[in-house]
PyMOL Python script that loads the backbone (N, CA, C, O; Angstrom):
from pymol import cmd

cmd.read_pdbstr("""\
ATOM      1  N   MET A   1      13.733 -16.126 -72.990  1.00  0.00           N
ATOM      2  CA  MET A   1      14.605 -14.919 -73.295  1.00  0.00           C
ATOM      3  C   MET A   1      15.603 -14.999 -74.400  1.00  0.00           C
ATOM      4  O   MET A   1      15.839 -14.107 -75.215  1.00  0.00           O
ATOM      5  N   SER A   2      16.200 -16.260 -74.324  1.00  0.00           N
ATOM      6  CA  SER A   2      17.213 -16.536 -75.351  1.00  0.00           C
ATOM      7  C   SER A   2      16.697 -16.487 -76.948  1.00  0.00           C
ATOM      8  O   SER A   2      17.352 -16.077 -77.906  1.00  0.00           O
ATOM      9  N   THR A   3      15.548 -16.939 -76.955  1.00  0.00           N
ATOM     10  CA  THR A   3      14.911 -16.934 -78.217  1.00  0.00           C
ATOM     11  C   THR A   3      14.752 -15.632 -78.988  1.00  0.00           C
ATOM     12  O   THR A   3      14.964 -15.453 -80.187  1.00  0.00           O
ATOM     13  N   GLN A   4      14.268 -14.605 -77.918  1.00  0.00           N
ATOM     14  CA  GLN A   4      14.145 -13.203 -78.181  1.00  0.00           C
ATOM     15  C   GLN A   4      15.361 -12.685 -78.645  1.00  0.00           C
ATOM     16  O   GLN A   4      15.406 -11.982 -79.654  1.00  0.00           O
ATOM     17  N   LEU A   5      16.402 -12.994 -77.952  1.00  0.00           N
ATOM     18  CA  LEU A   5      17.893 -12.274 -78.220  1.00  0.00           C
ATOM     19  C   LEU A   5      18.329 -12.874 -79.464  1.00  0.00           C
ATOM     20  O   LEU A   5      18.803 -12.127 -80.320  1.00  0.00           O
ATOM     21  N   SER A   6      18.236 -14.120 -79.687  1.00  0.00           N
ATOM     22  CA  SER A   6      18.657 -14.785 -81.052  1.00  0.00           C
ATOM     23  C   SER A   6      17.857 -14.025 -82.209  1.00  0.00           C
ATOM     24  O   SER A   6      18.432 -13.938 -83.294  1.00  0.00           O
ATOM     25  N   GLU A   7      16.747 -13.539 -82.094  1.00  0.00           N
ATOM     26  CA  GLU A   7      16.092 -12.910 -83.161  1.00  0.00           C
ATOM     27  C   GLU A   7      16.271 -11.437 -83.263  1.00  0.00           C
ATOM     28  O   GLU A   7      15.607 -10.792 -84.075  1.00  0.00           O
ATOM     29  N   LEU A   8      17.156 -10.867 -82.460  1.00  0.00           N
ATOM     30  CA  LEU A   8      17.553  -9.461 -82.499  1.00  0.00           C
ATOM     31  C   LEU A   8      18.260  -9.280 -83.985  1.00  0.00           C
ATOM     32  O   LEU A   8      18.944 -10.093 -84.607  1.00  0.00           O
ATOM     33  N   LYS A   9      17.859  -7.926 -84.341  1.00  0.00           N
ATOM     34  CA  LYS A   9      18.768  -7.513 -85.556  1.00  0.00           C
ATOM     35  C   LYS A   9      20.019  -6.828 -85.080  1.00  0.00           C
ATOM     36  O   LYS A   9      19.955  -5.740 -84.506  1.00  0.00           O
ATOM     37  N   VAL A  10      21.175  -7.458 -85.313  1.00  0.00           N
ATOM     38  CA  VAL A  10      22.359  -6.871 -84.963  1.00  0.00           C
ATOM     39  C   VAL A  10      23.077  -5.914 -85.966  1.00  0.00           C
ATOM     40  O   VAL A  10      23.307  -6.230 -87.133  1.00  0.00           O
ATOM     41  N   ASP A  11      23.392  -4.775 -85.432  1.00  0.00           N
ATOM     42  CA  ASP A  11      23.954  -3.817 -86.331  1.00  0.00           C
ATOM     43  C   ASP A  11      25.431  -4.161 -86.484  1.00  0.00           C
ATOM     44  O   ASP A  11      26.059  -4.053 -87.538  1.00  0.00           O
ATOM     45  N   LYS A  12      25.897  -4.567 -85.373  1.00  0.00           N
ATOM     46  CA  LYS A  12      27.433  -4.961 -85.469  1.00  0.00           C
ATOM     47  C   LYS A  12      27.898  -6.058 -84.666  1.00  0.00           C
ATOM     48  O   LYS A  12      27.591  -6.061 -83.474  1.00  0.00           O
ATOM     49  N   SER A  13      28.678  -7.102 -85.199  1.00  0.00           N
ATOM     50  CA  SER A  13      29.015  -8.100 -84.337  1.00  0.00           C
ATOM     51  C   SER A  13      30.492  -7.998 -84.189  1.00  0.00           C
ATOM     52  O   SER A  13      31.161  -7.503 -85.096  1.00  0.00           O
ATOM     53  N   VAL A  14      31.092  -8.486 -82.980  1.00  0.00           N
ATOM     54  CA  VAL A  14      32.545  -8.340 -82.776  1.00  0.00           C
ATOM     55  C   VAL A  14      32.896  -9.795 -82.204  1.00  0.00           C
ATOM     56  O   VAL A  14      32.397 -10.254 -81.176  1.00  0.00           O
ATOM     57  N   ASP A  15      33.828 -10.455 -83.019  1.00  0.00           N
ATOM     58  CA  ASP A  15      34.241 -11.707 -82.617  1.00  0.00           C
ATOM     59  C   ASP A  15      35.541 -11.567 -81.758  1.00  0.00           C
ATOM     60  O   ASP A  15      36.606 -11.183 -82.241  1.00  0.00           O
ATOM     61  N   ALA A  16      35.365 -11.914 -80.424  1.00  0.00           N
ATOM     62  CA  ALA A  16      36.475 -11.675 -79.573  1.00  0.00           C
ATOM     63  C   ALA A  16      36.830 -12.996 -79.144  1.00  0.00           C
ATOM     64  O   ALA A  16      37.697 -13.006 -78.270  1.00  0.00           O
ATOM     65  N   ARG A  17      36.351 -14.245 -79.559  1.00  0.00           N
ATOM     66  CA  ARG A  17      36.411 -15.522 -79.259  1.00  0.00           C
ATOM     67  C   ARG A  17      38.019 -15.933 -79.132  1.00  0.00           C
ATOM     68  O   ARG A  17      38.647 -15.764 -80.177  1.00  0.00           O
ATOM     69  N   GLY A  18      38.668 -16.374 -78.160  1.00  0.00           N
ATOM     70  CA  GLY A  18      39.967 -16.786 -78.179  1.00  0.00           C
ATOM     71  C   GLY A  18      40.750 -15.891 -77.469  1.00  0.00           C
ATOM     72  O   GLY A  18      41.915 -16.221 -77.245  1.00  0.00           O
ATOM     73  N   THR A  19      40.299 -14.714 -77.028  1.00  0.00           N
ATOM     74  CA  THR A  19      41.066 -13.526 -76.188  1.00  0.00           C
ATOM     75  C   THR A  19      40.547 -13.477 -74.927  1.00  0.00           C
ATOM     76  O   THR A  19      39.348 -13.605 -74.680  1.00  0.00           O
ATOM     77  N   ALA A  20      41.538 -13.267 -73.999  1.00  0.00           N
ATOM     78  CA  ALA A  20      41.331 -13.017 -72.662  1.00  0.00           C
ATOM     79  C   ALA A  20      40.860 -11.830 -72.137  1.00  0.00           C
ATOM     80  O   ALA A  20      40.864 -10.890 -72.931  1.00  0.00           O
ATOM     81  N   CYS A  21      40.455 -11.610 -71.022  1.00  0.00           N
ATOM     82  CA  CYS A  21      40.107 -10.331 -70.408  1.00  0.00           C
ATOM     83  C   CYS A  21      41.540  -9.425 -70.354  1.00  0.00           C
ATOM     84  O   CYS A  21      42.551  -9.932 -69.869  1.00  0.00           O
ATOM     85  N   PRO A  22      41.544  -8.214 -70.824  1.00  0.00           N
ATOM     86  CA  PRO A  22      40.417  -7.279 -71.198  1.00  0.00           C
ATOM     87  C   PRO A  22      39.955  -7.357 -72.667  1.00  0.00           C
ATOM     88  O   PRO A  22      39.048  -6.598 -73.008  1.00  0.00           O
ATOM     89  N   GLY A  23      40.470  -8.171 -73.535  1.00  0.00           N
ATOM     90  CA  GLY A  23      40.224  -8.246 -74.899  1.00  0.00           C
ATOM     91  C   GLY A  23      38.779  -8.155 -75.504  1.00  0.00           C
ATOM     92  O   GLY A  23      38.507  -7.369 -76.412  1.00  0.00           O
ATOM     93  N   PRO A  24      38.016  -8.880 -75.027  1.00  0.00           N
ATOM     94  CA  PRO A  24      36.590  -8.839 -75.314  1.00  0.00           C
ATOM     95  C   PRO A  24      36.107  -7.473 -75.112  1.00  0.00           C
ATOM     96  O   PRO A  24      35.532  -6.861 -76.012  1.00  0.00           O
ATOM     97  N   LEU A  25      36.349  -6.925 -73.828  1.00  0.00           N
ATOM     98  CA  LEU A  25      35.795  -5.457 -73.536  1.00  0.00           C
ATOM     99  C   LEU A  25      36.282  -4.530 -74.481  1.00  0.00           C
ATOM    100  O   LEU A  25      35.544  -3.809 -75.152  1.00  0.00           O
ATOM    101  N   LEU A  26      37.557  -4.538 -74.546  1.00  0.00           N
ATOM    102  CA  LEU A  26      38.233  -3.547 -75.481  1.00  0.00           C
ATOM    103  C   LEU A  26      37.552  -3.684 -76.827  1.00  0.00           C
ATOM    104  O   LEU A  26      37.179  -2.628 -77.337  1.00  0.00           O
ATOM    105  N   GLU A  27      37.328  -4.809 -77.488  1.00  0.00           N
ATOM    106  CA  GLU A  27      36.813  -5.172 -78.738  1.00  0.00           C
ATOM    107  C   GLU A  27      35.190  -4.467 -78.740  1.00  0.00           C
ATOM    108  O   GLU A  27      34.745  -3.782 -79.661  1.00  0.00           O
ATOM    109  N   ALA A  28      34.501  -4.803 -77.553  1.00  0.00           N
ATOM    110  CA  ALA A  28      33.149  -4.216 -77.428  1.00  0.00           C
ATOM    111  C   ALA A  28      33.105  -2.510 -77.548  1.00  0.00           C
ATOM    112  O   ALA A  28      32.207  -1.814 -78.021  1.00  0.00           O
ATOM    113  N   LYS A  29      34.373  -2.107 -76.962  1.00  0.00           N
ATOM    114  CA  LYS A  29      34.269  -0.688 -76.870  1.00  0.00           C
ATOM    115  C   LYS A  29      34.470  -0.018 -78.292  1.00  0.00           C
ATOM    116  O   LYS A  29      33.809   0.927 -78.722  1.00  0.00           O
ATOM    117  N   ARG A  30      35.581  -0.725 -78.995  1.00  0.00           N
ATOM    118  CA  ARG A  30      35.951  -0.164 -80.266  1.00  0.00           C
ATOM    119  C   ARG A  30      34.677  -0.514 -81.430  1.00  0.00           C
ATOM    120  O   ARG A  30      34.537   0.132 -82.468  1.00  0.00           O
ATOM    121  N   GLY A  31      33.843  -1.614 -81.035  1.00  0.00           N
ATOM    122  CA  GLY A  31      32.777  -1.999 -82.159  1.00  0.00           C
ATOM    123  C   GLY A  31      31.841  -1.148 -81.630  1.00  0.00           C
ATOM    124  O   GLY A  31      31.136  -0.821 -82.584  1.00  0.00           O
ATOM    125  N   MET A  32      31.411  -0.560 -80.544  1.00  0.00           N
ATOM    126  CA  MET A  32      30.139   0.055 -80.209  1.00  0.00           C
ATOM    127  C   MET A  32      30.283   1.406 -81.204  1.00  0.00           C
ATOM    128  O   MET A  32      29.227   1.923 -81.570  1.00  0.00           O
ATOM    129  N   ALA A  33      31.475   1.958 -81.625  1.00  0.00           N
ATOM    130  CA  ALA A  33      31.633   3.188 -82.152  1.00  0.00           C
ATOM    131  C   ALA A  33      30.863   3.170 -83.753  1.00  0.00           C
ATOM    132  O   ALA A  33      30.411   4.123 -84.388  1.00  0.00           O
ATOM    133  N   ALA A  34      30.913   1.753 -84.100  1.00  0.00           N
ATOM    134  CA  ALA A  34      30.170   1.691 -85.559  1.00  0.00           C
ATOM    135  C   ALA A  34      28.712   1.298 -85.438  1.00  0.00           C
ATOM    136  O   ALA A  34      28.048   1.067 -86.448  1.00  0.00           O
ATOM    137  N   VAL A  35      28.223   1.219 -84.264  1.00  0.00           N
ATOM    138  CA  VAL A  35      26.900   0.996 -84.074  1.00  0.00           C
ATOM    139  C   VAL A  35      26.016   2.307 -84.111  1.00  0.00           C
ATOM    140  O   VAL A  35      26.407   3.233 -83.400  1.00  0.00           O
ATOM    141  N   PRO A  36      24.887   2.486 -84.848  1.00  0.00           N
ATOM    142  CA  PRO A  36      24.041   3.540 -84.753  1.00  0.00           C
ATOM    143  C   PRO A  36      23.240   3.689 -83.254  1.00  0.00           C
ATOM    144  O   PRO A  36      23.038   2.717 -82.527  1.00  0.00           O
ATOM    145  N   MET A  37      22.869   4.919 -82.962  1.00  0.00           N
ATOM    146  CA  MET A  37      22.213   5.141 -81.927  1.00  0.00           C
ATOM    147  C   MET A  37      20.898   4.311 -81.921  1.00  0.00           C
ATOM    148  O   MET A  37      20.097   4.376 -82.854  1.00  0.00           O
ATOM    149  N   GLY A  38      20.679   3.383 -80.620  1.00  0.00           N
ATOM    150  CA  GLY A  38      19.552   2.621 -80.535  1.00  0.00           C
ATOM    151  C   GLY A  38      19.933   1.386 -81.402  1.00  0.00           C
ATOM    152  O   GLY A  38      19.033   0.548 -81.439  1.00  0.00           O
ATOM    153  N   GLY A  39      20.982   1.093 -82.063  1.00  0.00           N
ATOM    154  CA  GLY A  39      21.455  -0.195 -82.468  1.00  0.00           C
ATOM    155  C   GLY A  39      21.962  -1.144 -81.491  1.00  0.00           C
ATOM    156  O   GLY A  39      22.125  -0.882 -80.299  1.00  0.00           O
ATOM    157  N   ILE A  40      22.204  -2.259 -82.050  1.00  0.00           N
ATOM    158  CA  ILE A  40      22.458  -3.557 -81.215  1.00  0.00           C
ATOM    159  C   ILE A  40      23.981  -3.896 -81.456  1.00  0.00           C
ATOM    160  O   ILE A  40      24.350  -3.858 -82.630  1.00  0.00           O
ATOM    161  N   LEU A  41      24.786  -4.180 -80.618  1.00  0.00           N
ATOM    162  CA  LEU A  41      26.012  -4.694 -80.707  1.00  0.00           C
ATOM    163  C   LEU A  41      26.059  -6.059 -79.807  1.00  0.00           C
ATOM    164  O   LEU A  41      25.756  -6.285 -78.635  1.00  0.00           O
ATOM    165  N   GLU A  42      26.608  -6.926 -80.944  1.00  0.00           N
ATOM    166  CA  GLU A  42      26.784  -8.430 -80.288  1.00  0.00           C
ATOM    167  C   GLU A  42      28.317  -8.687 -80.195  1.00  0.00           C
ATOM    168  O   GLU A  42      29.088  -8.360 -81.097  1.00  0.00           O
ATOM    169  N   VAL A  43      28.687  -9.265 -79.098  1.00  0.00           N
ATOM    170  CA  VAL A  43      29.921  -9.573 -78.726  1.00  0.00           C
ATOM    171  C   VAL A  43      29.963 -11.202 -78.631  1.00  0.00           C
ATOM    172  O   VAL A  43      29.171 -11.837 -77.935  1.00  0.00           O
ATOM    173  N   LEU A  44      30.893 -11.737 -79.345  1.00  0.00           N
ATOM    174  CA  LEU A  44      31.164 -13.217 -79.264  1.00  0.00           C
ATOM    175  C   LEU A  44      32.423 -13.360 -78.330  1.00  0.00           C
ATOM    176  O   LEU A  44      33.493 -12.788 -78.537  1.00  0.00           O
ATOM    177  N   SER A  45      32.180 -14.113 -77.381  1.00  0.00           N
ATOM    178  CA  SER A  45      33.551 -14.182 -76.478  1.00  0.00           C
ATOM    179  C   SER A  45      33.431 -15.568 -75.809  1.00  0.00           C
ATOM    180  O   SER A  45      32.369 -16.093 -75.477  1.00  0.00           O
ATOM    181  N   SER A  46      34.739 -16.117 -75.648  1.00  0.00           N
ATOM    182  CA  SER A  46      34.787 -17.391 -75.029  1.00  0.00           C
ATOM    183  C   SER A  46      35.410 -17.490 -73.699  1.00  0.00           C
ATOM    184  O   SER A  46      35.658 -18.536 -73.100  1.00  0.00           O
ATOM    185  N   ASP A  47      35.680 -16.046 -73.224  1.00  0.00           N
ATOM    186  CA  ASP A  47      36.059 -15.665 -71.834  1.00  0.00           C
ATOM    187  C   ASP A  47      34.889 -15.560 -70.909  1.00  0.00           C
ATOM    188  O   ASP A  47      34.043 -14.689 -71.115  1.00  0.00           O
ATOM    189  N   GLU A  48      34.784 -16.382 -69.912  1.00  0.00           N
ATOM    190  CA  GLU A  48      33.670 -16.243 -69.002  1.00  0.00           C
ATOM    191  C   GLU A  48      33.466 -14.945 -68.280  1.00  0.00           C
ATOM    192  O   GLU A  48      32.352 -14.555 -67.933  1.00  0.00           O
ATOM    193  N   GLY A  49      34.593 -14.283 -68.064  1.00  0.00           N
ATOM    194  CA  GLY A  49      34.639 -12.970 -67.322  1.00  0.00           C
ATOM    195  C   GLY A  49      33.901 -11.865 -68.053  1.00  0.00           C
ATOM    196  O   GLY A  49      33.430 -10.911 -67.435  1.00  0.00           O
ATOM    197  N   THR A  50      33.794 -12.000 -69.433  1.00  0.00           N
ATOM    198  CA  THR A  50      33.045 -11.247 -70.214  1.00  0.00           C
ATOM    199  C   THR A  50      31.603 -11.001 -69.936  1.00  0.00           C
ATOM    200  O   THR A  50      30.989 -10.046 -70.411  1.00  0.00           O
ATOM    201  N   ASN A  51      31.072 -11.928 -69.124  1.00  0.00           N
ATOM    202  CA  ASN A  51      29.686 -11.934 -68.822  1.00  0.00           C
ATOM    203  C   ASN A  51      29.556 -11.033 -67.785  1.00  0.00           C
ATOM    204  O   ASN A  51      28.459 -10.477 -67.835  1.00  0.00           O
ATOM    205  N   ASP A  52      30.256 -10.665 -66.851  1.00  0.00           N
ATOM    206  CA  ASP A  52      30.354  -9.725 -65.889  1.00  0.00           C
ATOM    207  C   ASP A  52      30.861  -8.335 -66.262  1.00  0.00           C
ATOM    208  O   ASP A  52      30.432  -7.261 -65.841  1.00  0.00           O
ATOM    209  N   ASP A  53      32.009  -8.583 -67.268  1.00  0.00           N
ATOM    210  CA  ASP A  53      32.472  -7.140 -67.671  1.00  0.00           C
ATOM    211  C   ASP A  53      31.635  -6.293 -68.534  1.00  0.00           C
ATOM    212  O   ASP A  53      31.426  -5.089 -68.388  1.00  0.00           O
ATOM    213  N   ILE A  54      31.205  -7.032 -69.406  1.00  0.00           N
ATOM    214  CA  ILE A  54      30.245  -6.209 -70.487  1.00  0.00           C
ATOM    215  C   ILE A  54      29.018  -5.417 -69.830  1.00  0.00           C
ATOM    216  O   ILE A  54      28.803  -4.222 -70.030  1.00  0.00           O
ATOM    217  N   PRO A  55      28.221  -6.279 -68.993  1.00  0.00           N
ATOM    218  CA  PRO A  55      26.962  -5.512 -68.216  1.00  0.00           C
ATOM    219  C   PRO A  55      27.583  -4.425 -67.460  1.00  0.00           C
ATOM    220  O   PRO A  55      27.060  -3.319 -67.593  1.00  0.00           O
ATOM    221  N   LEU A  56      28.661  -4.534 -66.644  1.00  0.00           N
ATOM    222  CA  LEU A  56      29.165  -3.393 -65.978  1.00  0.00           C
ATOM    223  C   LEU A  56      29.545  -2.218 -66.861  1.00  0.00           C
ATOM    224  O   LEU A  56      29.255  -1.057 -66.573  1.00  0.00           O
ATOM    225  N   TRP A  57      30.134  -2.538 -67.831  1.00  0.00           N
ATOM    226  CA  TRP A  57      30.604  -1.448 -68.798  1.00  0.00           C
ATOM    227  C   TRP A  57      29.446  -0.787 -69.176  1.00  0.00           C
ATOM    228  O   TRP A  57      29.236   0.370 -68.814  1.00  0.00           O
ATOM    229  N   ALA A  58      28.513  -1.543 -70.015  1.00  0.00           N
ATOM    230  CA  ALA A  58      27.356  -0.893 -70.504  1.00  0.00           C
ATOM    231  C   ALA A  58      26.574   0.042 -69.445  1.00  0.00           C
ATOM    232  O   ALA A  58      26.193   1.177 -69.732  1.00  0.00           O
ATOM    233  N   ASN A  59      26.379  -0.571 -68.180  1.00  0.00           N
ATOM    234  CA  ASN A  59      25.571   0.426 -67.526  1.00  0.00           C
ATOM    235  C   ASN A  59      26.342   1.558 -67.129  1.00  0.00           C
ATOM    236  O   ASN A  59      25.699   2.605 -67.073  1.00  0.00           O
ATOM    237  N   LYS A  60      27.710   1.631 -66.799  1.00  0.00           N
ATOM    238  CA  LYS A  60      28.528   2.608 -66.541  1.00  0.00           C
ATOM    239  C   LYS A  60      28.561   3.655 -67.622  1.00  0.00           C
ATOM    240  O   LYS A  60      28.590   4.836 -67.277  1.00  0.00           O
ATOM    241  N   VAL A  61      28.560   3.323 -68.938  1.00  0.00           N
ATOM    242  CA  VAL A  61      28.620   4.460 -70.037  1.00  0.00           C
ATOM    243  C   VAL A  61      27.348   4.681 -70.596  1.00  0.00           C
ATOM    244  O   VAL A  61      27.297   5.281 -71.670  1.00  0.00           O
ATOM    245  N   GLY A  62      26.153   4.242 -69.970  1.00  0.00           N
ATOM    246  CA  GLY A  62      24.859   4.670 -70.396  1.00  0.00           C
ATOM    247  C   GLY A  62      24.475   3.688 -71.490  1.00  0.00           C
ATOM    248  O   GLY A  62      23.617   4.138 -72.249  1.00  0.00           O
ATOM    249  N   HIS A  63      24.880   2.511 -71.748  1.00  0.00           N
ATOM    250  CA  HIS A  63      24.227   1.709 -72.797  1.00  0.00           C
ATOM    251  C   HIS A  63      23.254   0.660 -72.069  1.00  0.00           C
ATOM    252  O   HIS A  63      23.091   0.694 -70.849  1.00  0.00           O
ATOM    253  N   GLU A  64      22.693  -0.166 -72.806  1.00  0.00           N
ATOM    254  CA  GLU A  64      21.669  -1.259 -72.133  1.00  0.00           C
ATOM    255  C   GLU A  64      22.194  -2.555 -72.552  1.00  0.00           C
ATOM    256  O   GLU A  64      22.417  -2.937 -73.701  1.00  0.00           O
ATOM    257  N   TYR A  65      22.370  -3.219 -71.371  1.00  0.00           N
ATOM    258  CA  TYR A  65      22.821  -4.582 -71.573  1.00  0.00           C
ATOM    259  C   TYR A  65      21.503  -5.396 -71.687  1.00  0.00           C
ATOM    260  O   TYR A  65      20.670  -5.409 -70.781  1.00  0.00           O
ATOM    261  N   LEU A  66      21.366  -6.063 -72.833  1.00  0.00           N
ATOM    262  CA  LEU A  66      20.145  -6.902 -73.011  1.00  0.00           C
ATOM    263  C   LEU A  66      20.204  -8.477 -72.732  1.00  0.00           C
ATOM    264  O   LEU A  66      19.189  -9.173 -72.693  1.00  0.00           O
ATOM    265  N   GLY A  67      21.447  -8.942 -72.550  1.00  0.00           N
ATOM    266  CA  GLY A  67      21.446 -10.396 -72.053  1.00  0.00           C
ATOM    267  C   GLY A  67      22.453 -10.967 -72.966  1.00  0.00           C
ATOM    268  O   GLY A  67      23.006 -10.387 -73.901  1.00  0.00           O
ATOM    269  N   SER A  68      22.640 -12.370 -72.509  1.00  0.00           N
ATOM    270  CA  SER A  68      23.666 -13.220 -73.420  1.00  0.00           C
ATOM    271  C   SER A  68      22.880 -14.605 -73.687  1.00  0.00           C
ATOM    272  O   SER A  68      21.847 -14.883 -73.077  1.00  0.00           O
ATOM    273  N   ILE A  69      23.449 -15.421 -74.624  1.00  0.00           N
ATOM    274  CA  ILE A  69      23.216 -16.592 -74.982  1.00  0.00           C
ATOM    275  C   ILE A  69      24.511 -17.508 -74.893  1.00  0.00           C
ATOM    276  O   ILE A  69      25.601 -17.149 -75.339  1.00  0.00           O
ATOM    277  N   ALA A  70      24.302 -18.618 -74.327  1.00  0.00           N
ATOM    278  CA  ALA A  70      25.437 -19.560 -74.109  1.00  0.00           C
ATOM    279  C   ALA A  70      25.411 -20.364 -75.461  1.00  0.00           C
ATOM    280  O   ALA A  70      24.342 -20.851 -75.830  1.00  0.00           O
ATOM    281  N   GLU A  71      26.527 -20.516 -76.196  1.00  0.00           N
ATOM    282  CA  GLU A  71      26.599 -21.290 -77.299  1.00  0.00           C
ATOM    283  C   GLU A  71      27.744 -22.293 -76.940  1.00  0.00           C
ATOM    284  O   GLU A  71      28.379 -22.210 -75.889  1.00  0.00           O
ATOM    285  N   ALA A  72      27.981 -23.347 -77.995  1.00  0.00           N
ATOM    286  CA  ALA A  72      28.937 -24.366 -77.724  1.00  0.00           C
ATOM    287  C   ALA A  72      30.286 -23.630 -77.543  1.00  0.00           C
ATOM    288  O   ALA A  72      30.737 -23.193 -78.602  1.00  0.00           O
ATOM    289  N   GLY A  73      30.952 -23.420 -76.556  1.00  0.00           N
ATOM    290  CA  GLY A  73      32.332 -22.808 -76.185  1.00  0.00           C
ATOM    291  C   GLY A  73      32.482 -21.403 -76.256  1.00  0.00           C
ATOM    292  O   GLY A  73      33.589 -20.865 -76.250  1.00  0.00           O
ATOM    293  N   HIS A  74      31.196 -20.666 -76.338  1.00  0.00           N
ATOM    294  CA  HIS A  74      31.313 -19.216 -76.347  1.00  0.00           C
ATOM    295  C   HIS A  74      29.987 -18.556 -75.962  1.00  0.00           C
ATOM    296  O   HIS A  74      29.004 -19.292 -75.879  1.00  0.00           O
ATOM    297  N   TRP A  75      29.858 -17.288 -75.726  1.00  0.00           N
ATOM    298  CA  TRP A  75      28.622 -16.662 -75.435  1.00  0.00           C
ATOM    299  C   TRP A  75      28.541 -15.623 -76.437  1.00  0.00           C
ATOM    300  O   TRP A  75      29.517 -15.037 -76.905  1.00  0.00           O
ATOM    301  N   ARG A  76      27.155 -15.392 -76.788  1.00  0.00           N
ATOM    302  CA  ARG A  76      26.686 -14.044 -77.500  1.00  0.00           C
ATOM    303  C   ARG A  76      26.172 -13.084 -76.696  1.00  0.00           C
ATOM    304  O   ARG A  76      25.123 -13.322 -76.098  1.00  0.00           O
ATOM    305  N   ILE A  77      26.805 -11.882 -76.553  1.00  0.00           N
ATOM    306  CA  ILE A  77      26.370 -11.004 -75.606  1.00  0.00           C
ATOM    307  C   ILE A  77      25.783  -9.704 -76.250  1.00  0.00           C
ATOM    308  O   ILE A  77      26.556  -9.138 -77.023  1.00  0.00           O
ATOM    309  N   PHE A  78      24.699  -9.198 -76.092  1.00  0.00           N
ATOM    310  CA  PHE A  78      23.989  -8.129 -76.645  1.00  0.00           C
ATOM    311  C   PHE A  78      24.009  -6.858 -75.765  1.00  0.00           C
ATOM    312  O   PHE A  78      23.850  -6.906 -74.545  1.00  0.00           O
ATOM    313  N   VAL A  79      24.229  -5.644 -76.505  1.00  0.00           N
ATOM    314  CA  VAL A  79      24.140  -4.407 -75.819  1.00  0.00           C
ATOM    315  C   VAL A  79      23.506  -3.576 -76.801  1.00  0.00           C
ATOM    316  O   VAL A  79      23.846  -3.663 -77.981  1.00  0.00           O
ATOM    317  N   LYS A  80      22.456  -2.634 -76.354  1.00  0.00           N
ATOM    318  CA  LYS A  80      21.911  -1.649 -77.133  1.00  0.00           C
ATOM    319  C   LYS A  80      22.686  -0.268 -76.887  1.00  0.00           C
ATOM    320  O   LYS A  80      22.983   0.154 -75.770  1.00  0.00           O
ATOM    321  N   ARG A  81      22.942   0.315 -77.993  1.00  0.00           N
ATOM    322  CA  ARG A  81      23.788   1.706 -77.867  1.00  0.00           C
ATOM    323  C   ARG A  81      22.701   2.689 -77.433  1.00  0.00           C
ATOM    324  O   ARG A  81      21.698   2.725 -78.146  1.00  0.00           O
ATOM    325  N   ASN A  82      22.757   3.523 -76.325  1.00  0.00           N
ATOM    326  CA  ASN A  82      21.929   4.510 -75.986  1.00  0.00           C
ATOM    327  C   ASN A  82      22.439   5.923 -75.981  1.00  0.00           C
ATOM    328  O   ASN A  82      21.737   6.905 -75.740  1.00  0.00           O
ATOM    329  N   LYS A  83      23.920   5.945 -76.312  1.00  0.00           N
ATOM    330  CA  LYS A  83      24.478   7.426 -76.407  1.00  0.00           C
ATOM    331  C   LYS A  83      25.569   7.451 -77.161  1.00  0.00           C
ATOM    332  O   LYS A  83      26.158   8.513 -77.360  1.00  0.00           O
TER     333      LYS A  83
END
""", "prot")
cmd.dss("prot")
cmd.show_as("cartoon", "prot")
cmd.util.cbc("prot")
cmd.orient("prot")
């Protein structure tokens, strides 16, 4: 799964490393505005809570949470814009 995620063409990447909740979620919301319909947003976050917050937000607003990849000291979280 992580191999498939790492090969995604990302339309917008948001670097929220070093910020605590709710920083990464707010950055994701702002970043999604620049993603075309059907496009992919990547959120880089060092806050472990983001792994719970982003999927919940995505499902709540109608986007599709695609998964995350653990990297050294941070996560890469992928969301597809559906609306």
